[in-house]
C-alpha positions as CSV (number, residue, x, y, z in Angstrom):
1,X,10.1,-34.5,-49.0
2,X,12.6,-37.2,-48.3
3,X,15.5,-34.7,-48.5
4,X,13.8,-32.6,-45.8
5,X,13.6,-35.6,-43.5
6,X,17.2,-36.6,-44.2
7,X,18.3,-33.0,-43.4
8,X,16.4,-33.3,-40.1
9,X,18.0,-36.6,-39.2
10,X,21.4,-35.1,-39.9
11,X,21.0,-32.6,-37.0
12,X,23.0,-34.4,-34.4
13,X,22.2,-32.3,-31.4
14,X,18.4,-32.5,-32.2
15,X,18.6,-36.3,-32.5
16,X,20.5,-36.6,-29.3
17,X,17.9,-34.5,-27.5
18,X,15.1,-36.4,-29.3
19,X,16.4,-39.7,-27.9
20,X,16.7,-38.2,-24.4
21,X,13.1,-37.0,-24.5
22,X,12.0,-40.4,-25.9
23,X,13.6,-42.3,-22.9
24,X,12.2,-39.8,-20.4
25,X,8.7,-40.0,-21.8
26,X,8.7,-43.8,-21.8
27,X,9.7,-43.8,-18.2
28,X,7.2,-41.1,-17.3
29,X,4.3,-42.9,-18.9
30,X,5.2,-46.2,-17.2
31,X,5.4,-44.3,-13.9
32,X,1.9,-42.8,-14.4
33,X,0.4,-46.2,-15.1
34,X,2.0,-47.8,-12.1
35,X,1.1,-44.9,-9.7
36,X,-2.5,-44.7,-10.9
37,X,-3.1,-48.5,-10.6
38,X,-1.2,-48.5,-7.3
39,X,-3.4,-45.7,-5.9
40,X,-6.6,-47.4,-7.0
41,X,-5.4,-50.7,-5.4
42,X,-4.8,-48.8,-2.2
43,X,-8.0,-46.7,-2.0
44,X,-10.5,-47.9,-4.8
45,X,-11.5,-44.2,-4.9
46,X,-12.1,-42.1,-8.1
47,X,-11.6,-39.0,-5.9
48,X,-8.0,-40.1,-5.0
49,X,-7.3,-40.8,-8.7
50,X,-8.3,-37.2,-9.3
51,X,-6.2,-35.9,-6.5
52,X,-3.1,-37.5,-8.1
53,X,-3.6,-35.1,-11.0
54,X,-4.4,-32.1,-8.8
55,X,-1.3,-32.6,-6.7
56,X,0.8,-32.5,-9.8
57,X,-1.0,-29.6,-11.4
58,X,-1.0,-27.1,-8.5
59,X,2.8,-27.0,-7.9
60,X,3.3,-27.0,-11.7
61,X,1.0,-24.0,-12.0
62,X,2.8,-22.1,-9.2
63,X,6.3,-22.8,-10.5
64,X,5.8,-22.5,-14.2
65,X,6.4,-18.8,-14.6
66,X,9.6,-18.9,-12.5
67,X,10.7,-21.9,-14.5
68,X,10.2,-20.1,-17.8
69,X,12.3,-17.2,-16.5
70,X,15.0,-19.7,-15.6
71,X,14.8,-21.3,-19.0
72,X,15.6,-18.0,-20.7
73,X,18.7,-17.6,-18.4
74,X,20.2,-21.1,-17.8
75,X,21.3,-23.8,-20.2
76,X,18.1,-25.5,-21.2
77,X,19.7,-28.9,-21.7
78,X,21.0,-28.9,-18.1
79,X,17.5,-27.9,-16.8
80,X,16.1,-30.9,-18.6
81,X,18.8,-33.2,-17.2
82,X,18.1,-32.0,-13.7
83,X,14.4,-32.8,-14.1
84,X,15.2,-36.3,-15.3
85,X,17.5,-36.9,-12.3
86,X,14.9,-35.8,-9.9
87,X,12.3,-38.1,-11.4
88,X,14.8,-40.9,-11.2
89,X,15.1,-40.3,-7.5
90,X,11.3,-40.4,-7.1
91,X,11.2,-43.8,-8.9
92,X,13.9,-45.0,-6.5
93,X,11.8,-43.9,-3.6
94,X,8.8,-45.7,-4.9
95,X,10.9,-48.8,-5.5
96,X,12.2,-48.8,-1.9
97,X,8.7,-48.1,-0.5
98,X,7.2,-50.9,-2.5
99,X,9.9,-53.4,-1.5
100,X,9.3,-52.5,2.1
101,X,5.5,-52.6,1.7
102,X,5.4,-49.0,2.8
103,X,3.6,-47.4,-0.2
104,X,0.7,-45.2,1.1
105,X,-1.8,-42.8,-0.3
106,X,0.1,-39.9,1.3
107,X,3.4,-41.0,-0.2
108,X,1.9,-41.2,-3.7
109,X,0.4,-37.7,-3.3
110,X,3.7,-36.3,-2.0
111,X,5.6,-37.7,-4.9
112,X,3.0,-36.3,-7.2
113,X,3.9,-32.8,-5.9
114,X,7.6,-33.3,-6.7
115,X,6.7,-34.6,-10.2
116,X,4.6,-31.5,-10.7
117,X,7.5,-29.2,-9.9
118,X,9.7,-31.2,-12.2
119,X,7.2,-30.8,-15.0
120,X,7.1,-27.1,-14.4
121,X,10.8,-26.7,-15.2
122,X,11.0,-29.5,-17.8
123,X,8.3,-28.3,-20.2
124,X,9.6,-24.7,-20.9
125,X,13.2,-25.9,-21.2
126,X,12.4,-28.7,-23.7
127,X,10.0,-26.7,-25.8
128,X,12.3,-23.7,-26.0
129,X,15.4,-25.8,-26.8
130,X,14.1,-27.5,-30.0
131,X,14.2,-24.3,-32.2
132,X,17.8,-23.8,-31.3
133,X,18.8,-27.3,-32.5
134,X,17.4,-27.1,-36.1
135,X,17.2,-24.5,-38.9
136,X,14.0,-22.4,-38.9
137,X,12.8,-24.0,-42.2
138,X,13.0,-27.5,-40.6
139,X,11.2,-26.5,-37.4
140,X,7.6,-27.6,-38.4
141,X,8.9,-31.0,-39.3
142,X,11.2,-31.1,-36.2
143,X,8.1,-30.5,-34.0
144,X,6.1,-33.1,-35.9
145,X,9.0,-35.6,-35.6
146,X,9.3,-34.8,-31.9
147,X,5.6,-35.5,-31.5
148,X,6.0,-38.8,-33.4
149,X,8.7,-39.9,-31.0
150,X,6.8,-38.8,-27.9
151,X,3.6,-40.6,-29.1
152,X,5.6,-43.8,-29.8
153,X,6.9,-43.5,-26.3
154,X,3.4,-43.0,-24.9
155,X,2.3,-46.1,-26.8
156,X,5.2,-48.2,-25.6
157,X,5.4,-46.8,-22.0
158,X,1.9,-47.6,-20.8
159,X,1.8,-51.0,-22.6
160,X,5.2,-51.9,-21.1
161,X,4.2,-50.6,-17.7
162,X,1.0,-52.6,-17.7
163,X,2.9,-55.8,-18.6
164,X,5.6,-55.2,-16.0
165,X,3.1,-54.3,-13.3
166,X,1.9,-57.9,-13.5
167,X,5.3,-59.0,-12.1
168,X,5.1,-56.3,-9.4
169,X,5.2,-52.5,-9.1
170,X,8.8,-52.6,-8.1
171,X,9.8,-53.9,-11.6
172,X,8.2,-50.9,-13.1
173,X,9.8,-48.4,-10.8
174,X,13.3,-49.9,-11.4
175,X,12.9,-49.8,-15.1
176,X,11.8,-46.1,-14.9
177,X,14.8,-45.2,-12.9
178,X,17.2,-46.7,-15.4
179,X,15.5,-44.9,-18.4
180,X,15.4,-41.6,-16.5
181,X,19.1,-41.8,-15.7
182,X,19.9,-42.6,-19.4
183,X,17.8,-39.5,-20.4
184,X,19.7,-37.4,-18.0
185,X,23.1,-38.5,-19.3
186,X,22.1,-37.8,-23.0
187,X,20.7,-34.4,-22.2
188,X,24.0,-33.4,-20.5
189,X,25.8,-33.8,-23.9
190,X,23.4,-31.6,-25.9
191,X,25.2,-28.6,-27.2
192,X,23.8,-25.3,-28.6
193,X,24.8,-21.6,-28.7
194,X,23.5,-20.6,-25.3
195,X,23.2,-16.8,-24.9
196,X,23.4,-15.5,-21.4
197,X,20.8,-12.9,-20.5
198,X,22.2,-9.4,-20.3
199,X,19.1,-7.6,-19.0
200,X,18.4,-7.4,-15.3
201,X,15.6,-9.7,-14.0
202,X,12.5,-7.7,-12.7
203,X,8.8,-8.1,-12.5
204,X,8.4,-6.9,-16.1
205,X,10.7,-9.6,-17.5
206,X,9.1,-12.2,-15.1
207,X,5.6,-11.6,-16.6
208,X,6.7,-10.8,-20.1
209,X,5.5,-14.2,-21.4
210,X,2.0,-13.6,-20.2
211,X,1.9,-10.2,-21.9
212,X,3.2,-11.7,-25.1
213,X,0.6,-14.4,-25.3
214,X,-2.2,-11.9,-24.3
215,X,-1.2,-9.5,-27.1
216,X,-1.0,-12.3,-29.8
217,X,-4.7,-13.4,-29.9
218,X,-4.0,-16.2,-32.4
219,X,-1.6,-17.9,-30.0
220,X,-4.0,-17.2,-27.1
221,X,-6.9,-18.7,-29.0
222,X,-4.9,-21.8,-30.1
223,X,-3.6,-22.6,-26.6
224,X,-6.8,-21.8,-24.7
225,X,-8.8,-24.0,-27.2
226,X,-6.5,-26.9,-26.4
227,X,-6.8,-26.2,-22.7
228,X,-10.6,-26.3,-22.5
229,X,-11.0,-29.1,-25.0
230,X,-8.7,-31.5,-23.1
231,X,-9.8,-30.2,-19.7
232,X,-13.4,-31.1,-20.4
233,X,-12.8,-34.0,-22.8
234,X,-9.9,-35.9,-21.2
235,X,-10.6,-39.1,-19.3
236,X,-7.1,-40.4,-18.4
237,X,-7.8,-40.4,-14.7
238,X,-10.9,-42.6,-15.2
239,X,-9.1,-45.3,-17.3
240,X,-8.4,-47.5,-14.3
241,X,-12.2,-47.5,-13.5
242,X,-13.0,-48.4,-17.1
243,X,-10.4,-51.1,-17.2
244,X,-11.5,-52.8,-13.9
245,X,-15.2,-52.1,-13.5
246,X,-16.6,-51.5,-17.0
247,X,-14.5,-53.3,-19.6
248,X,-13.0,-55.9,-17.1
249,X,-9.6,-56.0,-18.8
250,X,-7.1,-55.7,-15.9
251,X,-3.7,-53.8,-15.7
252,X,-2.6,-55.1,-19.2
253,X,-5.8,-53.7,-20.7
254,X,-5.3,-50.5,-18.8
255,X,-1.9,-50.1,-20.4
256,X,-3.5,-50.6,-23.8
257,X,-6.2,-48.0,-23.1
258,X,-3.5,-45.5,-22.1
259,X,-1.6,-46.3,-25.3
260,X,-4.6,-46.1,-27.6
261,X,-4.7,-42.3,-27.9
262,X,-0.9,-42.3,-28.6
263,X,-1.4,-44.8,-31.5
264,X,-3.8,-42.4,-33.2
265,X,-1.5,-39.5,-32.4
266,X,1.6,-41.3,-33.7
267,X,-0.2,-42.1,-37.0
268,X,-1.2,-38.4,-37.3
269,X,2.2,-37.1,-36.4
270,X,3.9,-39.3,-39.0
271,X,1.5,-37.8,-41.6
272,X,2.4,-34.3,-40.4
273,X,6.1,-35.0,-40.7
274,X,5.7,-35.7,-44.4
275,X,2.7,-33.4,-45.1
276,X,2.8,-30.6,-42.6
277,X,-0.3,-28.3,-42.4
278,X,0.2,-25.6,-45.0
279,X,-3.3,-24.3,-45.9
280,X,-6.6,-23.8,-43.9
281,X,-4.7,-24.2,-40.6
282,X,-7.4,-22.6,-38.5
283,X,-10.5,-24.5,-39.8
284,X,-8.6,-27.8,-39.6
285,X,-7.7,-27.0,-36.0
286,X,-11.3,-26.2,-35.0
287,X,-12.5,-29.4,-36.8
288,X,-9.9,-31.6,-35.1
289,X,-11.2,-30.4,-31.7
290,X,-14.8,-31.2,-32.6
291,X,-13.7,-34.7,-33.7
292,X,-11.9,-35.1,-30.4
293,X,-15.1,-34.3,-28.4
294,X,-17.3,-36.6,-30.5
295,X,-14.9,-39.5,-30.2
296,X,-14.7,-39.0,-26.4
297,X,-18.6,-39.3,-26.2
298,X,-18.3,-42.6,-28.1
299,X,-15.7,-43.9,-25.7
300,X,-17.8,-42.9,-22.7
301,X,-20.8,-44.8,-23.9
302,X,-18.9,-47.9,-25.2
303,X,-18.9,-51.2,-23.3
304,X,-16.8,-53.0,-25.9
305,X,-13.0,-53.1,-25.6
306,X,-12.2,-52.8,-29.3
307,X,-14.6,-49.9,-29.8
308,X,-13.2,-48.1,-26.8
309,X,-9.6,-48.5,-28.2
310,X,-10.7,-47.1,-31.6
311,X,-12.5,-44.2,-30.0
312,X,-9.4,-43.3,-27.9
313,X,-7.2,-43.6,-31.0
314,X,-9.3,-41.1,-32.8
315,X,-9.0,-38.7,-29.9
316,X,-5.3,-39.0,-30.0
317,X,-5.1,-38.3,-33.8
318,X,-7.3,-35.2,-33.4
319,X,-5.4,-33.9,-30.4
320,X,-2.1,-34.3,-32.2
321,X,-3.3,-31.8,-34.9
322,X,-3.9,-29.3,-32.1
323,X,-0.6,-30.1,-30.4
324,X,1.6,-29.7,-33.5
325,X,-0.3,-26.7,-34.7
326,X,-0.1,-24.9,-31.4
327,X,3.6,-25.7,-30.8
328,X,4.6,-24.7,-34.2
329,X,2.8,-21.4,-34.0
330,X,4.2,-20.6,-30.6
331,X,7.8,-21.3,-31.6
332,X,7.7,-19.7,-35.0
333,X,6.2,-16.4,-33.7
334,X,8.3,-16.0,-30.6
335,X,11.8,-14.5,-30.4
336,X,14.4,-16.8,-28.9
337,X,15.1,-14.7,-25.8
338,X,11.4,-15.0,-25.0
339,X,10.8,-18.7,-25.8
340,X,11.4,-19.9,-22.2
341,X,8.8,-17.6,-20.8
342,X,6.3,-18.0,-23.6
343,X,6.8,-21.8,-23.4
344,X,6.1,-21.6,-19.7
345,X,2.7,-19.9,-20.4
346,X,2.0,-22.7,-22.9
347,X,3.0,-25.2,-20.3
348,X,0.4,-23.8,-17.9
349,X,-2.3,-24.4,-20.5
350,X,-1.0,-27.9,-21.1
351,X,-0.7,-28.7,-17.4
352,X,-4.2,-27.3,-16.8
353,X,-5.7,-29.5,-19.5
354,X,-3.9,-32.6,-18.3
355,X,-3.5,-32.5,-14.5
356,X,-6.5,-30.3,-13.7
357,X,-8.5,-32.3,-16.3
358,X,-7.7,-35.5,-14.3
359,X,-9.1,-33.8,-11.2
360,X,-12.2,-32.6,-13.1
361,X,-12.8,-36.2,-14.3
362,X,-12.4,-37.7,-10.9
363,X,-14.7,-35.0,-9.3
364,X,-17.5,-35.3,-11.9
365,X,-17.2,-39.1,-11.8
366,X,-17.8,-39.0,-8.1
367,X,-21.0,-37.0,-8.7
368,X,-22.4,-38.6,-11.9
369,X,-20.4,-41.8,-12.4
370,X,-17.6,-42.4,-14.9
371,X,-19.8,-42.8,-17.9
372,X,-21.7,-39.6,-17.2
373,X,-18.4,-37.7,-16.6
374,X,-16.9,-38.7,-19.9
375,X,-20.0,-38.0,-21.9
376,X,-20.4,-34.6,-20.2
377,X,-16.8,-33.7,-21.0
378,X,-17.0,-34.7,-24.6
379,X,-20.2,-32.7,-25.2
380,X,-18.5,-29.7,-23.5
381,X,-15.6,-30.0,-25.9
382,X,-17.9,-29.8,-28.9
383,X,-19.5,-26.6,-27.4
384,X,-16.0,-25.1,-26.9
385,X,-15.0,-25.7,-30.5
386,X,-18.1,-23.9,-31.7
387,X,-17.6,-21.0,-29.2
388,X,-13.9,-20.5,-30.0
389,X,-14.8,-20.2,-33.7
390,X,-16.7,-17.0,-32.8
391,X,-14.4,-15.7,-30.1
392,X,-11.2,-16.0,-32.1
393,X,-12.0,-15.1,-35.7
394,X,-8.3,-14.6,-36.5
395,X,-7.6,-18.1,-35.6
396,X,-10.6,-19.5,-37.3
397,X,-9.6,-17.7,-40.6
398,X,-5.9,-18.6,-40.3
399,X,-4.7,-20.0,-43.7
400,X,-1.0,-20.6,-43.7
401,X,1.1,-21.9,-40.8
402,X,3.7,-19.1,-41.5
403,X,2.0,-16.0,-42.9
404,X,4.1,-13.6,-45.1
405,X,5.6,-10.8,-43.0
406,X,8.5,-9.8,-40.8
407,X,10.2,-12.3,-38.5
408,X,9.6,-12.0,-34.7
409,X,11.3,-8.9,-33.3
410,X,13.9,-9.3,-30.6
411,X,12.7,-8.4,-27.1
412,X,14.8,-7.1,-24.3
């Protein structure tokens, strides 16, 4: 076990990229906390909080398939670096606007569009790059370790963002800019054996990722399960409302609420680094989604800060099982020349569950209040877990993470 971890740490290019993703994720999480709190300060509107998520999701959805095609033809480390640089420029723009007291609802929504486009290109590139930096036998642990690092960043980012926001939003934006520039620099030095595409680009190659996922029902079931579970059960967009109006804990408390799911996810991902899922993968995935929904119902009904933190931590641990399982299955069963396009499809599912989920939370909260919205979503997640158990029997019966059989075939 320890030898496997030592072998993983010895992969220099993977570690360099891991650190770049870590810095970028910390900055991204800080930015989201500051933007959400800033928007709620300006408008005090749950609907506008939901629009921040929608304005990131729509451009990400539109651009994801082209981004996946690019990720299979352009150096993936440079794509990631370009995304970090663009986000750094957005942080600089927010810094200047805040300093000049010119931050508006429209500016935040406009920047959300740019961040959505960045995410469309970043996600396929970073997902497809990891398998090229480590041997195949280390990939499950590499994905779990990547998840550990990202969850640690998600813990530190919101907490740090909440603390720094007390001194002013401009402090948060300046810190984000520095971290994003550091991530960009590190990513530019990532080296791997990049193979230039030799086949001509056409509509068939453009939509090949969608066809691959549709034909592989196990991957379709795992990704769609995560999509609907988090789409219904997520409550990230409503955390500013819970922090200010229900739990009365202010921006520092908001940072802790944002970090709580990552605490649970970090603990689970560390477990999965040492003891990756090997047996009963499908049933454990379904059970984790059900636990996620139940914990979200508890959070929605809670009026006590500690109980709310614990419930959110449980949702993070359960969601991490889904994230690591889905990511490992996708990367192991996809040929390298297709990974960018298949990762792009996976990114659509992730983006829909996160950004569109924020809009869903804001819209339902406007109709039935924040508590009703969260409870409704958690209950819906429980129903989804039960329904997917029947719709995708291959996934429900999946035993080993890597089933015996031939390796993924090469695709033109």
